[in-house]
N, C-alpha and C positions, 0 to 999 in steps of 0.2 A: 477393552480395547489395552492391550500392553505394548503394542509396537506399531511404528509407522508404517505402512505400506507404501508402494510409489506414489498413487495420488496425494496421499498426507504429505508425503517429503516435497513433492513438487508445488502443493499450494503454501506450504510453510515458508520454502526457500524463495520460492519466484514472487509469489504475492507479497510475502512479508519482507523480501528484499527491494521490491520495487517502491512499497509504502516506506521503508526508511531511508531509501535513497531520496525520494521526492521530499521527504520532510526534514529529516535530520542533517543528511550529507551536504544537500542544496541548501539548507538553511545555515550550517557551518561555513562553506564557502561564501555566502554572501556575508557573513560576519566577519570572516579572516580577510576577505578581500577588501572590505570597506566600501561596500557600495555606495556612492553618494547621493544624498537625498536633497539637491538644491531648491531654493525657494525662487519663484520668479518675482517679478516686479509686483504682481497682484496678491502675493502670499501664497500661492498655490505650490504644494511640495510635488515635486517632479520626482518619481520614482524609477531609477535606472538600474533595473536588476542585471546581476551578472548573467543568469539564465531565464529566459523570457518565462513570465507568469504563466502563460498558455503550456510551454513544455512541461514546466513541474507539475501543473496541474493534471496532465495528462498522463504522466507517471505514476502519480499516485492514484489517479481513476484506472488504470490499467492494473495496478496492485489490488484494489477492491474488486475489480471484476472478477480476476482471478479469484479471490477468495468466494465471492458470489457465486461463480462457475463450479468450485468446490462445494459448497453449500448445498447446490441444488444435486451435485453428484451421491453426495452423501444421504440425501433423502429418498431419492428415487433409486440409487443404485444399491441400497443396503436392504436388508430384510431384517425385520425385528426380530428378535429371539423369541422362542414358542414358550409356552408355559412347561412344556414337558423337560424341555433342555433345562428350564431355570431350576426346577425340581432337584436335578441330578448334582 
C-alpha cells in the first residue's frame, strides 16, 4: 500500500482530527484559560471545566469510532493478495 485512497484519507483526517481536538486542543484551552479549581469548605476540589467533560469525551469517542469503522472496512472490504500475485 503506497498511497492513500479516499477511505484512508477520511479516517486519518476526520478520526485523527477529532482525537487531537478532544485531547490536545481542548486541553491547551483549559490550561491557557486557567480554569479555576476552587476547594470547598470540606476540602473537596470543584472542577469547573471550560468545555464540559461530557462533550470532550464524546469528541474523543467519535474519533475512535471513526477509526473503528475504518478498521472494520479494511478487514471486510479488502481482499488479501493471492500467492500467484506475490510470486510475480
